[in-house]
N, C-alpha and C positions, 0 to 999 in steps of 0.2 A: 509529459512530453513537452513543455514548454520550458524556454531556456533564455540565456541572454546572447547578444549577439557575440559570434566568435571570429576572433582576427581570422584563422586560418579558412574561414568560410567566406572571407571578404565582408566581414561585419555582419553575415547573416546568421540567424538561428537553423538548428537542425530543421525544424517545422518549416521553415522557409525553402531549405534546399530539397527536402524529401520529396519523391515522386509519390504525390497524393491524390491522384486524379478524382476518386470518389468523394473526399472530403470537400475539394475544389469546385466540384460540380454541385454538391446540395447545398454549400453555403450560399452560392448566387441565387438560390431559389427560397432561402430562409431567412431568420432572423439572426442576429449575431452581435457580439460584443465582449465586454469584459466582465469577470464576476470575481468577486471577493469571497473566496470561500473560507479564509481564516479571520475570524473576527479579530478587531484590535485588541492586544495585549494578550492573545492566546497563542499557545506554541505552534508553529508549522508544520504540524505533523499529519501524516494520512488518517489519523482518528479523526481529529477535529475537522478535516477538509472534506472526507468522506461522508461525515455525519452531515455537513452542510449539503453535499451533493445528492445524499438521500432525502432531503427535505426536514432534516431536523436540527434545531437552532444550536449548535454548540454550547453558547453560552447558558442554555436551560438543561441541556441534556448531556454534557460531558462529564464523565466521571474518571478519566483516565484509560489509556490505551490497553493496557494487559487485560482487563476483566472483558473486553469485547473478543478478544482473541480466545479468552478461556470458555465464553459461550459456544463459539464455532467448535472448541475441543471437547466439548461435552462435560466440561468441569462444573460441577454445582458448587458455587460460592455462597457462603452466609454472609450475613450483613457485616460481620466482624473481621472477614476474611480480606487481606490485601494480595491482588494478583499483579505479578511482576513479569515483563518479558526477560526472558533468559536466552541470550545470543550465545551461541559458540563461536569464539572469536579466535584469531591468530595474533597473539602478542609476541614481542621480539624476546628472545631468550637472554635474560640479563640475571645476574645473581641476585638483584632484590627486585621482588615482583613491582615495586611501586615505581621502578626506574623504566619499565617496559615501554615500548611503542605500540599503538594499535596499529599492526600491519594489514589487517583485513577483517572487517566486521563481520563476515559471512564465512570464514574459514574455506574460502574459495568455493564459496555456493556448495558446500559440502551436500552430498546426497542424503535425502530423508532415512535410508537403511542404514547409512553409517551413522549419521546422528543418534538414531534412537539407540545403537548400541552404546553411543558414548555417554549418552543422558541416561541410560538404565545403570550405568557404572556409577554415575553421580547419584542417582536415586539409591542405590544400594549402601553408597557410604553417607550421603549427606542428610537424607530424610530424615526428620525427627518430629516431636510432638508440635513444634513450632512450624517447620517450613516442608513442603513436599513438592517436588518435580513432576513435570508432565511432559511427554515427548509432542512434539509438534511437526512441522514440515521444514525441510532443509535444515538451516541453522537458525530457526524461530522457535523457541520452546516458552515454557512458562513455569514460573514458582508461585507458590500460593503459601503466603505467610499469615498465619493466625494471630490476628490483632497487630497485623503489621502496621508502621508508622506510615501515613501518608505524607509527610512533611519532610522526609528522607530526602536528600538532594542527590540525583542520579542524572548521569548524562548519556544520551544515544550515542552508542559506539560509532554510528555511522557519521556523527558529526565532529569525529576527532581522528580520521583516518590519516595515518602517518604522524601522528602527534604522540609526544609523550604522555602517558596515563596519570602522571603525578598528580596535577592539578584537577583531575576530572574523577578521582576516586569518590566513593561514597561519603557523604558529610551530613551532620546533623543527626537526629534521632534514628537509631537503628543502624548506623554506618558501621560500627564494629563489627557488628554481627554479618553484613551484609559483603564486607570486605573480607572477614574471614572464610566466609563461604566461596568467595571468588578465589581466593589464595589456595585453599584446599583442594579445589576444583584442579588447579593447576599440578598439583602434586597427582591427583588420581589420573589426569590425561596425560600426563608427561611421557610415560612409556607405554600408553594403550595400544595395543595392535592395529587398531583401525588408523591411529596417526602413524604409526610405523610404515604402514602399508602405503598412506598417503604421502609420505614423506619420500619413500623409495620412488612413487611414480612422479616427483616433483610437483607434487600438490601441497597446498598451505595444510598443516594439520590445525586440528582444534584444540587449542592450548590452555583455553580458560573459558569459564562461563563470565557472562557480563551482564549484571542486573540493570534494569531500567524501565520506564514505562508504567510506574505503580498505579493501581487505581482500585475501586470500590465497585460492587456490583451494579451493572447499568439499569435505569429504569427507563427504557425508550418505548414510546406509544406504538402501537401496532399500525402497519403501514395502512393496513385496509380499513382501519378505522378513521385514520387522518384523511384518506384520499378515496375511500371505497373502491379501490381496485386490489386485486390478488396479484402478488409479485413473487418472483424469483430472482436469487443471486447467484452470479456464475464469477467465481474467484478462485486462485489458487491460494489466496492470503487469507490466513485466520482471521486477522483483524475485519476484513470486508466481508467474509462470511458471517462474523459475528454481529456486524452491525445488521445484516439482513435476517439473520435468525431472532436476534432480538426483537427486532419488529416484525416479526410474524411471517417472514418470506420463507420460500422454499429453497434450501441449499442446494446447489447443483454441481457435482463433481464431473471433472472432465478427465477421460483418460489422457496422460501426457501433459496435463497442466503443472507448470513449475513454479511460476512466479519469476521466470528470468526469460532471457533472449530464446532460449530452448523450447518454450512453452509450445502447446497445441493451438496456434492461433486459431486456425480454421474451425477446430474442434467446438471452441467458444461460441463462434457464430451459428454453427449448426445446431450446438444445445439450446441457444438461445430461441432459434425457430422452433424447435421440438417443444419447448415449453409455452410457447404461444399457440402452436398447434394444439396443445393439450389443456388450452382453456386460459392459460395464465394472461392477465391483461397486460402485464408489463414486467420487463427483464433489466436487471441491473448487471451490465458486464465490465468487469475490470481486469486491465491488463496491466502487470506490473513491470514488464521488461523495461520501459523508457526510464521508469525510476531508478533501477537497478543500474542500468547502464550510464546513469547521471551520477550516481553513487561511486561507481568503479571508475570514473572518468573517461569512458569508452564513447568516443565521438561516433565512429562509423557505425558502431552498433545500435546507438541510439537512432541514429537515421534510419538504420535498416529497421528497427522495432517500429517505427513510425510507418514505414513502407509497408510492412506486414500487417499491422492493424488495419490500413486502409484498404489493402487488397484482399486479405483472409478473414478478417473480422466483418468490416464494414461492407466490402464486397458480397461476402457470402449472405449477409443480412438484406441487402438490397436485391440480388438475385432472387433470394428466397420468399421477399415480400413484394416487390414492385409488380403491379399488374393483378396481384391476386388478393390484396387487401389493404384498406385503408391503415395508414401507419404514421407514426411521429417517432423521431429519433433525435436525442441531444448528444454531442459528440464535446468534450472537455476533458482535460487533464485535471485530477483533484487540486494539485499544487505544481509550481515549477519544481524542478530538481536540478540547477544550473551545474553545467560541467565544470564551470571556473570555481565553484565553491565544493562541489559533490556533496552538497546537503540541500536539505528543503528551503525553500523561500516563500515568504508570504505576499509574494507579488500577485497581483490579481490575474486570473487565468484566462485564455481565450476560449469562447464557447458559441456554437451553433446550434440552432434547432431547426429540423426541417419537417414539415407537414405535407405528406403525399395528396392530400386533399386540395392544396393550394399551391399547385406546382409552378406558378406563374414566376418568371424571370424578375427578380427584383433588383439585384445588383449585379449585372453582367461583368463588372471588372473584379468581383470579389474573391479572395483567395485567402483559405484558412491559415493565418498566421498571425503572430502576436501584434504586428505592426498595423496589419490592415484592419482588425477589428476594432481596433481604437475610434474607428468612424463610426462604429455602432453603439448599442446600449452599454451602460454602466449598471451593473446591478451590485449596489453596495452591501447587499444581504445575500449572500451565498446560497442559503437555505430555501431562498424563494425561486430559485431556478426551476425547482421540481413543480412548483405552483404554475409557472410559465408552461413547462413541457406538458402538464397534465391539463391544461385548460383547453375549451373546445377551441380555440384559435388565438395564436400569438399575436395576431396583427393588431 
């Protein structure tokens, strides 16, 4: 949800103009600052950033994005397998595939039901001894490549929105097969009934698969062994659930959780309260909506997403916990997704930690914004934030 100053907002960020009374109240009573969740030299992805926030040093435990998603999807990876993210994307209709433009990396945030039909068609036609396709959520799917190359060069589709794909096609070892699969998928999806219906409704059709995010089976330590606490993870995104599952957390599904602005914000807060009530020590709540809005260039929706997180997620948690038990809470984005670039940035992110046992007013003028938290702590190693949250006292 963090961003850069925007001219149309008078040089402010969405976080600065959003109405977020709960965040602005809690930060006045807590510790705050900026944290680097992306280690120097590593890609500014949700995989690296969330590993940091979970408390796992990405430099030590990062093995690629897609295998974490595969864990969440229940896919059993052998040490030889390479997992790849398989997006359903909308490419412009050109005579030559290579001349197409990346019109939409999410195929209009296609529904899970529609995308499963499409991926099943891909499976029927393209599964082989070498590659196997697995359906996921919305536009996010997985391909497992037996002995697939790790040094193939692949580009995240959300990094090239509106650009011709020519220079971003697969390169290096295995590139020929990867491109062949992508081009064959375009032929399979071209006249698919699901796409015909979407086009008739004025929605973006899923015209091709796009492969990226390759990696090997992850080896993440158990959260309970590292911190002595039993945790749960709440997210509509397989990547985040996969990190939680790989570290031994309980994955919680919330009805209506979508990974976009139309998600069940309040349901996530309520589910977290239920997990704590049932004896869990810790809950990791992830909301994808501000990131999706950043990728789509949706300013008003990004502001709305921040406000809904404040009122329906954070507000629900505070109402359920305040005065009933001691609690600690940390609020932060995993990484910025600036509207100006519509992709991830490795800038430090604003965070705060509130402890109900120490409610003293510490910074009466504090507000939760990128600019204000510069007055606070600088956490160079983002994976140490979890240590701060789970210590007896951050003071």
